[in-house]
N, C-alpha and C positions, 0 to 999 in steps of 0.2 A: 334865913328868911326864905319863905316860899316864893317860887317863881310867880310873877304876876299873871301869867297866862292861865294859872290854875285857880285864881281867886274868883269868888262869886261876883265881885264887882266888875271884873273884866267880862264875865259872861253876860252881865246886865248890859254893858256897853255894846257888846256884839249883837245882842238881841234888839237893842234900840236901833242900831244901824239897819238890821234886817227888816224890822217893822217899818221904819221910815221908807226904805226902798220899796217894800211891797205896797205901802199906802200910796206911793206915787206911781204904782203900776209899772215899775222898771224891773226887768229881769236881771239876774246876776250877769248873764251874757251881755246884755245891753250896757250895763254899768261898766263892766270890764272893758268893753269896746270904747266907751267914752274916755276911759282912763288909759287906753292903749296898752292893755295888759292881757295876759292869757285868759281865756274864758273861764277857767276854773279858779282863778285868783280870788274873786269875791266869795265864791262858795267855800273855799278853804279858810278864808278869814272868818266868815260867819259861823262856820262849824268849830272854830277854835283850832283847826289843824295847822294854821299858819298864824304866826304872831303879827299883829298890826302895830306899826310904830306910829308915832305922833304925826309925822309928815304925811304918811299914807292916810291916816284918819282925817286930816284936814283936807286932803285931796278928794276923798270920798264924800265928805260933807259938802264940799264945794260943788262937786258933780251932781249931787242930789239936791242942791240948793237948800240945805238945812244948816241951822246954826250949830256949830260944834260945841258951843257952851251948853246948849240944851242937853246934849249927850253926856257931857261931863257931869252936869247937874243930876243926871239919873243915878249916878253912883253915890251911895251913902258914904260921904267922906269920913264921917266920924267912925265908921266901922273899919276903916283901914288901919292896919297896925304898922307902926314905924319902929325900926330898931335903931 
């Protein structure tokens, strides 16, 4: 099974987060400060350099005041392959 970090669906989710952050006019530095994390943390997540876990995803969504279900719905679930 391929690592999920390399799946197109994962990249779609990361792009959704970045787009929402930018729409709200929040920089990666400002968001990471809100989350009390290093300033490069958000940039590494959005670029796919660092893997995002579900709890971190929920914290980011909360900080951006966005619905995490909306992000999940951007992924085409039927395209995911299960073994």
